[in-house]
PQR file with spaces between the fields and no chain letter, atoms N, CA, C, O and H, PARSE charges and radii, in Angstrom:
ATOM       1  N    MET     1      95.566   81.879  114.239 -0.4000 1.5000
ATOM       2  CA   MET     1      96.344   80.971  113.667 -0.0000 2.0000
ATOM       3  C    MET     1      97.532   81.598  112.897  0.5500 1.7000
ATOM       4  O    MET     1      97.388   82.381  111.959 -0.5500 1.4000
ATOM       5  N    PRO     2      99.477   80.908  113.702 -0.5600 1.5000
ATOM       6  CA   PRO     2      99.818   81.330  112.621  0.2800 2.0000
ATOM       7  C    PRO     2      99.950   80.947  111.117  0.5500 1.7000
ATOM       8  O    PRO     2      99.538   79.813  110.871 -0.5500 1.4000
ATOM       9  N    THR     3     100.407   81.607  110.124 -0.4000 1.5000
ATOM      10  CA   THR     3     100.578   81.335  109.021 -0.0000 2.0000
ATOM      11  C    THR     3     102.535   81.292  108.849  0.5500 1.7000
ATOM      12  O    THR     3     103.221   82.032  109.555 -0.5500 1.4000
ATOM      13  H    THR     3     100.741   82.528  110.323  0.4000 1.0000
ATOM      14  N    TYR     4     103.060   80.489  107.998 -0.4000 1.5000
ATOM      15  CA   TYR     4     104.354   80.731  107.695 -0.0000 2.0000
ATOM      16  C    TYR     4     104.799   80.368  106.652  0.5500 1.7000
ATOM      17  O    TYR     4     103.870   79.956  105.957 -0.5500 1.4000
ATOM      18  H    TYR     4     102.503   79.889  107.425  0.4000 1.0000
ATOM      19  N    GLU     5     105.761   80.295  106.143 -0.4000 1.5000
ATOM      20  CA   GLU     5     106.599   79.733  104.926 -0.0000 2.0000
ATOM      21  C    GLU     5     107.040   78.034  105.300  0.5500 1.7000
ATOM      22  O    GLU     5     107.933   77.604  106.031 -0.5500 1.4000
ATOM      23  H    GLU     5     106.515   80.630  106.708  0.4000 1.0000
ATOM      24  N    LYS     6     106.276   77.499  104.684 -0.4000 1.5000
ATOM      25  CA   LYS     6     107.021   75.898  104.729 -0.0000 2.0000
ATOM      26  C    LYS     6     108.363   75.388  104.280  0.5500 1.7000
ATOM      27  O    LYS     6     108.830   75.036  103.197 -0.5500 1.4000
ATOM      28  H    LYS     6     105.551   77.848  104.090  0.4000 1.0000
ATOM      29  N    GLY     7     108.655   75.447  105.084 -0.4000 1.5000
ATOM      30  CA   GLY     7     110.492   74.811  105.009 -0.0000 2.0000
ATOM      31  C    GLY     7     111.478   75.808  105.571  0.5500 1.7000
ATOM      32  O    GLY     7     112.677   75.587  105.740 -0.5500 1.4000
ATOM      33  H    GLY     7     108.276   75.734  105.964  0.4000 1.0000
ATOM      34  N    VAL     8     110.886   76.846  105.820 -0.4000 1.5000
ATOM      35  CA   VAL     8     111.340   78.359  106.265 -0.0000 2.0000
ATOM      36  C    VAL     8     111.641   78.239  107.537  0.5500 1.7000
ATOM      37  O    VAL     8     110.709   78.603  108.254 -0.5500 1.4000
ATOM      38  H    VAL     8     109.912   77.026  105.682  0.4000 1.0000
ATOM      39  N    LYS     9     112.736   77.809  108.204 -0.4000 1.5000
ATOM      40  CA   LYS     9     112.696   77.778  109.895 -0.0000 2.0000
ATOM      41  C    LYS     9     112.554   79.561  110.509  0.5500 1.7000
ATOM      42  O    LYS     9     113.399   80.313  110.024 -0.5500 1.4000
ATOM      43  H    LYS     9     113.493   77.513  107.621  0.4000 1.0000
ATOM      44  N    GLY    10     111.833   80.020  111.230 -0.4000 1.5000
ATOM      45  CA   GLY    10     111.640   80.690  112.132 -0.0000 2.0000
ATOM      46  C    GLY    10     111.121   81.982  111.115  0.5500 1.7000
ATOM      47  O    GLY    10     111.598   83.101  111.307 -0.5500 1.4000
ATOM      48  H    GLY    10     111.147   79.410  111.625  0.4000 1.0000
ATOM      49  N    LYS    11     110.144   81.758  110.055 -0.4000 1.5000
ATOM      50  CA   LYS    11     109.358   82.655  109.162 -0.0000 2.0000
ATOM      51  C    LYS    11     107.962   82.433  109.668  0.5500 1.7000
ATOM      52  O    LYS    11     107.169   81.914  108.882 -0.5500 1.4000
ATOM      53  H    LYS    11     109.757   80.850  109.899  0.4000 1.0000
ATOM      54  N    TYR    12     107.481   82.813  111.087 -0.4000 1.5000
ATOM      55  CA   TYR    12     106.275   82.676  111.573 -0.0000 2.0000
ATOM      56  C    TYR    12     105.603   84.180  111.232  0.5500 1.7000
ATOM      57  O    TYR    12     106.304   85.186  111.340 -0.5500 1.4000
ATOM      58  H    TYR    12     108.125   83.234  111.725  0.4000 1.0000
ATOM      59  N    GLN    13     104.296   84.258  110.842 -0.4000 1.5000
ATOM      60  CA   GLN    13     103.805   85.270  111.157 -0.0000 2.0000
ATOM      61  C    GLN    13     102.218   85.187  111.771  0.5500 1.7000
ATOM      62  O    GLN    13     101.387   84.331  111.469 -0.5500 1.4000
ATOM      63  H    GLN    13     103.726   83.441  110.754  0.4000 1.0000
ATOM      64  N    LEU    14     102.054   86.201  112.618 -0.4000 1.5000
ATOM      65  CA   LEU    14     100.646   85.859  113.880 -0.0000 2.0000
ATOM      66  C    LEU    14      99.940   86.813  112.958  0.5500 1.7000
ATOM      67  O    LEU    14     100.535   87.777  112.474 -0.5500 1.4000
ATOM      68  H    LEU    14     102.729   86.897  112.863  0.4000 1.0000
ATOM      69  N    VAL    15      98.124   86.441  112.602 -0.4000 1.5000
ATOM      70  CA   VAL    15      97.457   86.786  111.817 -0.0000 2.0000
ATOM      71  C    VAL    15      96.183   86.922  112.382  0.5500 1.7000
ATOM      72  O    VAL    15      95.906   85.979  113.124 -0.5500 1.4000
ATOM      73  H    VAL    15      97.641   85.658  112.995  0.4000 1.0000
ATOM      74  N    VAL    16      95.517   87.580  112.304 -0.4000 1.5000
ATOM      75  CA   VAL    16      94.092   87.367  113.834 -0.0000 2.0000
ATOM      76  C    VAL    16      93.010   86.632  112.779  0.5500 1.7000
ATOM      77  O    VAL    16      92.995   86.384  111.573 -0.5500 1.4000
ATOM      78  H    VAL    16      95.742   88.345  111.701  0.4000 1.0000
ATOM      79  N    ALA    17      92.349   86.480  113.622 -0.4000 1.5000
ATOM      80  CA   ALA    17      91.407   85.304  112.833 -0.0000 2.0000
ATOM      81  C    ALA    17      90.180   86.002  112.336  0.5500 1.7000
ATOM      82  O    ALA    17      89.617   86.943  112.895 -0.5500 1.4000
ATOM      83  H    ALA    17      92.361   86.681  114.602  0.4000 1.0000
ATOM      84  N    ASP    18      89.739   85.252  110.885 -0.4000 1.5000
ATOM      85  CA   ASP    18      88.354   86.358  110.559 -0.0000 2.0000
ATOM      86  C    ASP    18      86.944   86.107  111.312  0.5500 1.7000
ATOM      87  O    ASP    18      85.961   86.588  110.748 -0.5500 1.4000
ATOM      88  H    ASP    18      90.197   84.487  110.430  0.4000 1.0000
ATOM      89  N    LYS    19      86.741   85.425  112.491 -0.4000 1.5000
ATOM      90  CA   LYS    19      86.397   85.876  113.460 -0.0000 2.0000
ATOM      91  C    LYS    19      86.361   87.158  114.293  0.5500 1.7000
ATOM      92  O    LYS    19      85.376   87.887  114.412 -0.5500 1.4000
ATOM      93  H    LYS    19      87.539   85.034  112.949  0.4000 1.0000
ATOM      94  N    SER    20      87.563   87.337  114.856 -0.4000 1.5000
ATOM      95  CA   SER    20      87.664   88.781  115.358 -0.0000 2.0000
ATOM      96  C    SER    20      87.600   89.830  114.559  0.5500 1.7000
ATOM      97  O    SER    20      87.365   90.917  115.087 -0.5500 1.4000
ATOM      98  H    SER    20      88.362   86.744  114.759  0.4000 1.0000
ATOM      99  N    TRP    21      87.787   89.759  113.143 -0.4000 1.5000
ATOM     100  CA   TRP    21      87.679   90.901  112.580 -0.0000 2.0000
ATOM     101  C    TRP    21      86.406   91.279  111.712  0.5500 1.7000
ATOM     102  O    TRP    21      86.188   92.323  111.098 -0.5500 1.4000
ATOM     103  H    TRP    21      87.977   88.876  112.714  0.4000 1.0000
ATOM     104  N    ALA    22      85.416   89.828  111.865 -0.4000 1.5000
ATOM     105  CA   ALA    22      83.994   90.354  112.041 -0.0000 2.0000
ATOM     106  C    ALA    22      83.816   90.777  113.258  0.5500 1.7000
ATOM     107  O    ALA    22      82.872   91.486  112.908 -0.5500 1.4000
ATOM     108  H    ALA    22      85.594   88.980  112.365  0.4000 1.0000
ATOM     109  N    LYS    23      83.887   90.992  114.467 -0.4000 1.5000
ATOM     110  CA   LYS    23      83.246   90.878  114.985 -0.0000 2.0000
ATOM     111  C    LYS    23      83.740   92.126  115.752  0.5500 1.7000
ATOM     112  O    LYS    23      83.137   92.560  116.733 -0.5500 1.4000
ATOM     113  H    LYS    23      84.653   90.417  114.752  0.4000 1.0000
ATOM     114  N    LEU    24      85.212   92.849  115.103 -0.4000 1.5000
ATOM     115  CA   LEU    24      85.366   94.245  115.350 -0.0000 2.0000
ATOM     116  C    LEU    24      84.148   95.335  114.924  0.5500 1.7000
ATOM     117  O    LEU    24      83.607   96.322  115.422 -0.5500 1.4000
ATOM     118  H    LEU    24      85.702   92.496  114.306  0.4000 1.0000
ATOM     119  N    LYS    25      84.040   94.374  113.442 -0.4000 1.5000
ATOM     120  CA   LYS    25      83.376   95.155  112.456 -0.0000 2.0000
ATOM     121  C    LYS    25      81.766   95.323  112.953  0.5500 1.7000
ATOM     122  O    LYS    25      81.058   96.311  112.760 -0.5500 1.4000
ATOM     123  H    LYS    25      84.479   93.572  113.037  0.4000 1.0000
ATOM     124  N    ARG    26      81.475   94.346  113.497 -0.4000 1.5000
ATOM     125  CA   ARG    26      80.146   94.581  113.789 -0.0000 2.0000
ATOM     126  C    ARG    26      80.094   95.516  115.448  0.5500 1.7000
ATOM     127  O    ARG    26      79.149   96.270  115.679 -0.5500 1.4000
ATOM     128  H    ARG    26      82.051   93.543  113.654  0.4000 1.0000
ATOM     129  N    SER    27      81.091   95.340  116.342 -0.4000 1.5000
ATOM     130  CA   SER    27      80.951   96.742  117.151 -0.0000 2.0000
ATOM     131  C    SER    27      81.169   97.814  116.467  0.5500 1.7000
ATOM     132  O    SER    27      80.429   98.727  116.833 -0.5500 1.4000
ATOM     133  H    SER    27      81.859   94.728  116.154  0.4000 1.0000
ATOM     134  N    LEU    28      82.130   98.194  115.319 -0.4000 1.5000
ATOM     135  CA   LEU    28      82.154   99.710  115.053 -0.0000 2.0000
ATOM     136  C    LEU    28      80.675   99.996  113.747  0.5500 1.7000
ATOM     137  O    LEU    28      80.436  101.101  113.260 -0.5500 1.4000
ATOM     138  H    LEU    28      82.731   97.452  115.022  0.4000 1.0000
ATOM     139  N    LYS    29      79.933   98.792  113.442 -0.4000 1.5000
ATOM     140  CA   LYS    29      79.134   99.607  112.948 -0.0000 2.0000
ATOM     141  C    LYS    29      78.326   99.281  113.871  0.5500 1.7000
ATOM     142  O    LYS    29      77.504   98.665  113.192 -0.5500 1.4000
ATOM     143  H    LYS    29      80.127   97.895  113.838  0.4000 1.0000
ATOM     144  N    HIS    30      77.933   99.233  114.945 -0.4000 1.5000
ATOM     145  CA   HIS    30      76.704   99.153  116.319 -0.0000 2.0000
ATOM     146  C    HIS    30      77.010  100.395  116.882  0.5500 1.7000
ATOM     147  O    HIS    30      76.170  101.190  117.302 -0.5500 1.4000
ATOM     148  H    HIS    30      78.600   99.733  115.497  0.4000 1.0000
ATOM     149  N    ILE    31      78.311  100.566  116.887 -0.4000 1.5000
ATOM     150  CA   ILE    31      78.462  102.142  117.117 -0.0000 2.0000
ATOM     151  C    ILE    31      78.083  103.413  116.379  0.5500 1.7000
ATOM     152  O    ILE    31      77.621  104.488  116.761 -0.5500 1.4000
ATOM     153  H    ILE    31      78.993   99.919  116.545  0.4000 1.0000
ATOM     154  N    THR    32      78.377  103.005  115.379 -0.4000 1.5000
ATOM     155  CA   THR    32      78.387  104.572  114.092 -0.0000 2.0000
ATOM     156  C    THR    32      77.154  104.146  113.525  0.5500 1.7000
ATOM     157  O    THR    32      77.262  104.260  112.304 -0.5500 1.4000
ATOM     158  H    THR    32      78.752  102.132  115.069  0.4000 1.0000
ATOM     159  N    LYS    33      75.840  103.633  113.891 -0.4000 1.5000
ATOM     160  CA   LYS    33      74.416  103.291  113.937 -0.0000 2.0000
ATOM     161  C    LYS    33      73.804  104.987  113.845  0.5500 1.7000
ATOM     162  O    LYS    33      73.965  105.770  114.781 -0.5500 1.4000
ATOM     163  H    LYS    33      75.752  103.540  114.882  0.4000 1.0000
ATOM     164  N    LYS    34      73.227  105.292  112.800 -0.4000 1.5000
ATOM     165  CA   LYS    34      72.796  106.661  112.713 -0.0000 2.0000
ATOM     166  C    LYS    34      71.120  106.535  113.775  0.5500 1.7000
ATOM     167  O    LYS    34      70.516  107.580  114.012 -0.5500 1.4000
ATOM     168  H    LYS    34      73.096  104.656  112.039  0.4000 1.0000
ATOM     169  N    THR    35      70.817  105.787  114.063 -0.4000 1.5000
ATOM     170  CA   THR    35      69.699  105.455  115.018 -0.0000 2.0000
ATOM     171  C    THR    35      70.016  105.468  116.174  0.5500 1.7000
ATOM     172  O    THR    35      69.304  105.933  117.064 -0.5500 1.4000
ATOM     173  H    THR    35      71.308  104.938  113.870  0.4000 1.0000
ATOM     174  N    ALA    36      71.439  104.819  116.388 -0.4000 1.5000
ATOM     175  CA   ALA    36      71.679  104.785  118.346 -0.0000 2.0000
ATOM     176  C    ALA    36      72.028  106.284  119.282  0.5500 1.7000
ATOM     177  O    ALA    36      72.960  107.088  119.273 -0.5500 1.4000
ATOM     178  H    ALA    36      72.017  104.441  115.665  0.4000 1.0000
ATOM     179  N    ALA    37      70.980  106.177  119.916 -0.4000 1.5000
ATOM     180  CA   ALA    37      70.536  107.346  120.990 -0.0000 2.0000
ATOM     181  C    ALA    37      72.031  107.749  121.096  0.5500 1.7000
ATOM     182  O    ALA    37      72.370  107.320  122.199 -0.5500 1.4000
ATOM     183  H    ALA    37      70.223  105.524  119.923  0.4000 1.0000
ATOM     184  N    ARG    38      72.862  108.217  120.646 -0.4000 1.5000
ATOM     185  CA   ARG    38      74.331  108.881  121.288 -0.0000 2.0000
ATOM     186  C    ARG    38      74.656  109.572  120.665  0.5500 1.7000
ATOM     187  O    ARG    38      74.883  109.294  119.487 -0.5500 1.4000
ATOM     188  H    ARG    38      72.587  108.565  119.750  0.4000 1.0000
ATOM     189  N    THR    39      74.872  111.091  121.283 -0.4000 1.5000
ATOM     190  CA   THR    39      75.703  112.183  120.674 -0.0000 2.0000
ATOM     191  C    THR    39      77.047  111.869  120.285  0.5500 1.7000
ATOM     192  O    THR    39      77.508  110.751  120.517 -0.5500 1.4000
ATOM     193  H    THR    39      74.688  111.317  122.240  0.4000 1.0000
ATOM     194  N    PHE    40      77.868  112.971  119.581 -0.4000 1.5000
ATOM     195  CA   PHE    40      78.736  112.841  118.469 -0.0000 2.0000
ATOM     196  C    PHE    40      79.692  112.390  119.649  0.5500 1.7000
ATOM     197  O    PHE    40      79.944  111.197  119.823 -0.5500 1.4000
ATOM     198  H    PHE    40      77.494  113.879  119.393  0.4000 1.0000
ATOM     199  N    ASP    41      80.199  113.362  120.430 -0.4000 1.5000
ATOM     200  CA   ASP    41      81.358  112.723  121.382 -0.0000 2.0000
ATOM     201  C    ASP    41      81.440  111.487  121.704  0.5500 1.7000
ATOM     202  O    ASP    41      82.394  110.725  121.544 -0.5500 1.4000
ATOM     203  H    ASP    41      79.994  114.331  120.289  0.4000 1.0000
ATOM     204  N    GLU    42      80.243  111.252  122.245 -0.4000 1.5000
ATOM     205  CA   GLU    42      79.974  109.611  122.920 -0.0000 2.0000
ATOM     206  C    GLU    42      80.345  108.787  121.556  0.5500 1.7000
ATOM     207  O    GLU    42      81.472  108.342  121.775 -0.5500 1.4000
ATOM     208  H    GLU    42      79.468  111.871  122.375  0.4000 1.0000
ATOM     209  N    ARG    43      79.996  108.441  120.460 -0.4000 1.5000
ATOM     210  CA   ARG    43      80.401  107.738  119.819 -0.0000 2.0000
ATOM     211  C    ARG    43      81.883  108.152  119.160  0.5500 1.7000
ATOM     212  O    ARG    43      82.313  107.378  118.305 -0.5500 1.4000
ATOM     213  H    ARG    43      79.081  108.803  120.283  0.4000 1.0000
ATOM     214  N    ILE    44      82.567  109.142  119.447 -0.4000 1.5000
ATOM     215  CA   ILE    44      84.106  109.068  119.308 -0.0000 2.0000
ATOM     216  C    ILE    44      84.848  108.529  120.421  0.5500 1.7000
ATOM     217  O    ILE    44      85.933  107.957  120.314 -0.5500 1.4000
ATOM     218  H    ILE    44      82.218  109.772  120.141  0.4000 1.0000
ATOM     219  N    THR    45      84.199  108.741  121.528 -0.4000 1.5000
ATOM     220  CA   THR    45      85.045  108.161  122.753 -0.0000 2.0000
ATOM     221  C    THR    45      84.608  106.676  122.487  0.5500 1.7000
ATOM     222  O    THR    45      85.539  105.956  122.847 -0.5500 1.4000
ATOM     223  H    THR    45      83.317  109.205  121.615  0.4000 1.0000
ATOM     224  N    ASN    46      83.715  106.039  122.072 -0.4000 1.5000
ATOM     225  CA   ASN    46      83.146  104.782  122.197 -0.0000 2.0000
ATOM     226  C    ASN    46      84.303  103.801  120.941  0.5500 1.7000
ATOM     227  O    ASN    46      85.033  102.810  120.952 -0.5500 1.4000
ATOM     228  H    ASN    46      82.958  106.624  121.780  0.4000 1.0000
ATOM     229  N    LEU    47      83.927  104.667  120.166 -0.4000 1.5000
ATOM     230  CA   LEU    47      85.192  104.233  119.293 -0.0000 2.0000
ATOM     231  C    LEU    47      86.682  104.155  119.376  0.5500 1.7000
ATOM     232  O    LEU    47      87.355  103.289  118.815 -0.5500 1.4000
ATOM     233  H    LEU    47      83.333  105.472  120.157  0.4000 1.0000
ATOM     234  N    LYS    48      87.181  105.195  120.172 -0.4000 1.5000
ATOM     235  CA   LYS    48      88.294  105.660  120.291 -0.0000 2.0000
ATOM     236  C    LYS    48      88.817  104.184  121.395  0.5500 1.7000
ATOM     237  O    LYS    48      89.841  103.508  121.299 -0.5500 1.4000
ATOM     238  H    LYS    48      86.635  105.898  120.627  0.4000 1.0000
ATOM     239  N    GLU    49      87.971  104.094  122.136 -0.4000 1.5000
ATOM     240  CA   GLU    49      87.960  102.672  123.127 -0.0000 2.0000
ATOM     241  C    GLU    49      88.210  101.428  122.487  0.5500 1.7000
ATOM     242  O    GLU    49      88.804  100.456  122.955 -0.5500 1.4000
ATOM     243  H    GLU    49      87.139  104.643  122.214  0.4000 1.0000
ATOM     244  N    ILE    50      87.788  101.537  121.575 -0.4000 1.5000
ATOM     245  CA   ILE    50      87.217   99.790  120.970 -0.0000 2.0000
ATOM     246  C    ILE    50      88.667  100.323  120.061  0.5500 1.7000
ATOM     247  O    ILE    50      89.611   99.704  120.552 -0.5500 1.4000
ATOM     248  H    ILE    50      87.305  102.326  121.195  0.4000 1.0000
ATOM     249  N    HIS    51      88.966  100.871  119.384 -0.4000 1.5000
ATOM     250  CA   HIS    51      90.023  100.871  118.688 -0.0000 2.0000
ATOM     251  C    HIS    51      91.545  100.711  119.691  0.5500 1.7000
ATOM     252  O    HIS    51      92.355   99.802  119.512 -0.5500 1.4000
ATOM     253  H    HIS    51      88.199  101.374  118.985  0.4000 1.0000
ATOM     254  N    ARG    52      91.662  101.565  120.517 -0.4000 1.5000
ATOM     255  CA   ARG    52      92.760  101.143  121.522 -0.0000 2.0000
ATOM     256  C    ARG    52      93.177   99.802  121.674  0.5500 1.7000
ATOM     257  O    ARG    52      94.199   99.309  121.195 -0.5500 1.4000
ATOM     258  H    ARG    52      91.004  102.304  120.662  0.4000 1.0000
ATOM     259  N    GLY    53      92.379   99.279  122.324 -0.4000 1.5000
ATOM     260  CA   GLY    53      92.161   98.096  122.920 -0.0000 2.0000
ATOM     261  C    GLY    53      92.228   97.192  122.132  0.5500 1.7000
ATOM     262  O    GLY    53      92.589   96.092  122.549 -0.5500 1.4000
ATOM     263  H    GLY    53      91.549   99.679  122.712  0.4000 1.0000
ATOM     264  N    TRP    54      91.863   97.393  120.586 -0.4000 1.5000
ATOM     265  CA   TRP    54      91.593   96.202  119.862 -0.0000 2.0000
ATOM     266  C    TRP    54      93.046   96.257  119.421  0.5500 1.7000
ATOM     267  O    TRP    54      93.652   95.188  119.350 -0.5500 1.4000
ATOM     268  H    TRP    54      91.569   98.287  120.247  0.4000 1.0000
ATOM     269  N    ILE    55      93.780   97.599  119.063 -0.4000 1.5000
ATOM     270  CA   ILE    55      95.112   97.942  118.216 -0.0000 2.0000
ATOM     271  C    ILE    55      96.564   96.922  119.523  0.5500 1.7000
ATOM     272  O    ILE    55      97.539   96.194  119.339 -0.5500 1.4000
ATOM     273  H    ILE    55      93.288   98.467  119.121  0.4000 1.0000
ATOM     274  N    ASN    56      95.652   97.658  121.031 -0.4000 1.5000
ATOM     275  CA   ASN    56      96.599   96.387  121.925 -0.0000 2.0000
ATOM     276  C    ASN    56      96.783   95.503  122.061  0.5500 1.7000
ATOM     277  O    ASN    56      97.916   95.044  122.205 -0.5500 1.4000
ATOM     278  H    ASN    56      94.860   98.249  121.181  0.4000 1.0000
ATOM     279  N    TYR    57      95.560   94.761  122.078 -0.4000 1.5000
ATOM     280  CA   TYR    57      95.098   93.172  122.101 -0.0000 2.0000
ATOM     281  C    TYR    57      96.199   92.529  120.774  0.5500 1.7000
ATOM     282  O    TYR    57      96.981   91.609  121.014 -0.5500 1.4000
ATOM     283  H    TYR    57      94.640   95.133  121.961  0.4000 1.0000
ATOM     284  N    PHE    58      96.101   93.159  119.433 -0.4000 1.5000
ATOM     285  CA   PHE    58      96.677   92.598  118.400 -0.0000 2.0000
ATOM     286  C    PHE    58      97.584   93.033  117.929  0.5500 1.7000
ATOM     287  O    PHE    58      97.902   92.606  116.819 -0.5500 1.4000
ATOM     288  H    PHE    58      95.466   93.907  119.237  0.4000 1.0000
ATOM     289  N    ARG    59      98.452   94.147  118.617 -0.4000 1.5000
ATOM     290  CA   ARG    59      99.798   94.464  118.526 -0.0000 2.0000
ATOM     291  C    ARG    59     100.665   93.538  117.778  0.5500 1.7000
ATOM     292  O    ARG    59     101.317   94.152  116.934 -0.5500 1.4000
ATOM     293  H    ARG    59      98.193   94.494  119.519  0.4000 1.0000
ATOM     294  N    MET    60     100.864   92.458  117.794 -0.4000 1.5000
ATOM     295  CA   MET    60     101.944   91.434  117.630 -0.0000 2.0000
ATOM     296  C    MET    60     102.026   90.661  116.291  0.5500 1.7000
ATOM     297  O    MET    60     102.925   90.056  115.705 -0.5500 1.4000
ATOM     298  H    MET    60     100.334   91.960  118.480  0.4000 1.0000
ATOM     299  N    GLY    61     100.085   91.058  115.926 -0.4000 1.5000
ATOM     300  CA   GLY    61      99.967   90.095  114.544 -0.0000 2.0000
ATOM     301  C    GLY    61     100.051   91.132  113.315  0.5500 1.7000
ATOM     302  O    GLY    61     100.265   92.345  113.325 -0.5500 1.4000
ATOM     303  H    GLY    61      99.355   91.549  116.402  0.4000 1.0000
ATOM     304  N    ASN    62      99.816   90.264  112.284 -0.4000 1.5000
ATOM     305  CA   ASN    62     100.124   91.326  111.071 -0.0000 2.0000
ATOM     306  C    ASN    62      98.612   91.922  110.472  0.5500 1.7000
ATOM     307  O    ASN    62      97.978   91.341  109.591 -0.5500 1.4000
ATOM     308  H    ASN    62      99.642   89.280  112.276  0.4000 1.0000
ATOM     309  N    ILE    63      98.261   92.952  111.009 -0.4000 1.5000
ATOM     310  CA   ILE    63      97.128   93.855  110.459 -0.0000 2.0000
ATOM     311  C    ILE    63      97.123   95.109  109.634  0.5500 1.7000
ATOM     312  O    ILE    63      96.067   95.642  109.293 -0.5500 1.4000
ATOM     313  H    ILE    63      98.776   93.424  111.725  0.4000 1.0000
ATOM     314  N    GLN    64      97.989   95.454  109.398 -0.4000 1.5000
ATOM     315  CA   GLN    64      98.417   96.630  108.450 -0.0000 2.0000
ATOM     316  C    GLN    64      97.315   96.200  107.533  0.5500 1.7000
ATOM     317  O    GLN    64      96.362   96.949  107.746 -0.5500 1.4000
ATOM     318  H    GLN    64      98.847   95.021  109.675  0.4000 1.0000
ATOM     319  N    SER    65      97.046   95.391  106.677 -0.4000 1.5000
ATOM     320  CA   SER    65      96.448   95.405  105.411 -0.0000 2.0000
ATOM     321  C    SER    65      95.177   95.412  105.644  0.5500 1.7000
ATOM     322  O    SER    65      94.461   95.972  104.814 -0.5500 1.4000
ATOM     323  H    SER    65      97.821   94.782  106.503  0.4000 1.0000
ATOM     324  N    LYS    66      94.534   94.761  106.892 -0.4000 1.5000
ATOM     325  CA   LYS    66      93.134   94.812  107.262 -0.0000 2.0000
ATOM     326  C    LYS    66      92.807   96.430  107.647  0.5500 1.7000
ATOM     327  O    LYS    66      91.765   97.029  107.381 -0.5500 1.4000
ATOM     328  H    LYS    66      95.116   94.306  107.566  0.4000 1.0000
ATOM     329  N    LEU    67      93.917   96.928  108.302 -0.4000 1.5000
ATOM     330  CA   LEU    67      93.298   98.099  108.878 -0.0000 2.0000
ATOM     331  C    LEU    67      93.422   99.053  107.886  0.5500 1.7000
ATOM     332  O    LEU    67      92.810  100.120  107.946 -0.5500 1.4000
ATOM     333  H    LEU    67      94.763   96.441  108.518  0.4000 1.0000
ATOM     334  N    LYS    68      94.309   98.702  106.797 -0.4000 1.5000
ATOM     335  CA   LYS    68      93.845  100.046  105.462 -0.0000 2.0000
ATOM     336  C    LYS    68      92.462   99.664  105.215  0.5500 1.7000
ATOM     337  O    LYS    68      91.638  100.549  104.986 -0.5500 1.4000
ATOM     338  H    LYS    68      94.807   97.836  106.748  0.4000 1.0000
ATOM     339  N    GLU    69      92.140   98.496  105.236 -0.4000 1.5000
ATOM     340  CA   GLU    69      90.389   98.117  104.463 -0.0000 2.0000
ATOM     341  C    GLU    69      89.830   98.728  105.345  0.5500 1.7000
ATOM     342  O    GLU    69      89.057   99.494  104.770 -0.5500 1.4000
ATOM     343  H    GLU    69      92.810   97.777  105.422  0.4000 1.0000
ATOM     344  N    LEU    70      89.740   98.874  106.544 -0.4000 1.5000
ATOM     345  CA   LEU    70      89.453   99.203  107.300 -0.0000 2.0000
ATOM     346  C    LEU    70      88.512  100.987  107.001  0.5500 1.7000
ATOM     347  O    LEU    70      87.375  101.426  106.822 -0.5500 1.4000
ATOM     348  H    LEU    70      90.368   98.251  107.010  0.4000 1.0000
ATOM     349  N    ASP    71      90.020  101.487  107.124 -0.4000 1.5000
ATOM     350  CA   ASP    71      90.360  103.017  106.784 -0.0000 2.0000
ATOM     351  C    ASP    71      89.546  102.971  105.640  0.5500 1.7000
ATOM     352  O    ASP    71      88.634  103.732  105.963 -0.5500 1.4000
ATOM     353  H    ASP    71      90.943  101.130  107.270  0.4000 1.0000
ATOM     354  N    SER    72      89.297  102.573  104.529 -0.4000 1.5000
ATOM     355  CA   SER    72      88.556  102.366  103.262 -0.0000 2.0000
ATOM     356  C    SER    72      86.874  102.909  103.491  0.5500 1.7000
ATOM     357  O    SER    72      86.090  103.513  102.759 -0.5500 1.4000
ATOM     358  H    SER    72      90.038  101.955  104.267  0.4000 1.0000
ATOM     359  N    TRP    73      86.812  102.532  104.448 -0.4000 1.5000
ATOM     360  CA   TRP    73      85.215  102.248  104.646 -0.0000 2.0000
ATOM     361  C    TRP    73      84.673  103.824  104.747  0.5500 1.7000
ATOM     362  O    TRP    73      83.497  104.162  104.605 -0.5500 1.4000
ATOM     363  H    TRP    73      87.449  102.041  105.042  0.4000 1.0000
ATOM     364  N    CYS    74      85.705  104.638  105.000 -0.4000 1.5000
ATOM     365  CA   CYS    74      85.239  106.079  105.698 -0.0000 2.0000
ATOM     366  C    CYS    74      86.025  107.217  104.597  0.5500 1.7000
ATOM     367  O    CYS    74      85.791  108.422  104.689 -0.5500 1.4000
ATOM     368  H    CYS    74      86.659  104.364  105.115  0.4000 1.0000
ATOM     369  N    ALA    75      87.012  106.632  103.520 -0.4000 1.5000
ATOM     370  CA   ALA    75      87.432  107.509  103.037 -0.0000 2.0000
ATOM     371  C    ALA    75      86.380  108.109  101.975  0.5500 1.7000
ATOM     372  O    ALA    75      85.533  107.323  101.551 -0.5500 1.4000
ATOM     373  H    ALA    75      87.202  105.653  103.445  0.4000 1.0000
ATOM     374  N    ILE    76      86.366  109.296  101.563 -0.4000 1.5000
ATOM     375  CA   ILE    76      85.701  110.166  100.960 -0.0000 2.0000
ATOM     376  C    ILE    76      86.387  110.467   99.760  0.5500 1.7000
ATOM     377  O    ILE    76      87.582  110.762   99.727 -0.5500 1.4000
ATOM     378  H    ILE    76      87.054  109.935  101.908  0.4000 1.0000
ATOM     379  N    ASP    77      85.296  110.360   98.309 -0.4000 1.5000
ATOM     380  CA   ASP    77      86.429  110.210   97.280 -0.0000 2.0000
ATOM     381  C    ASP    77      86.059  112.459   96.857  0.5500 1.7000
ATOM     382  O    ASP    77      86.733  113.048   96.012 -0.5500 1.4000
ATOM     383  H    ASP    77      84.325  110.120   98.336  0.4000 1.0000
């Protein structure tokens, strides 16, 4: 769903739907579950595939802040 500044011509901004963010989070959690029977290399390969596909599909959208939020999941303090 596009968002824009009302009354300003040509100021459209593409955003990713909340439903799509939730689906991405579910798939990432599914891959990184400790109980899943996968090797470390398989997990990394699957994460790279999802990351590459998702970024390419939504590359025109405004996703910078949401990606930083996802990065905070694995931040080590």
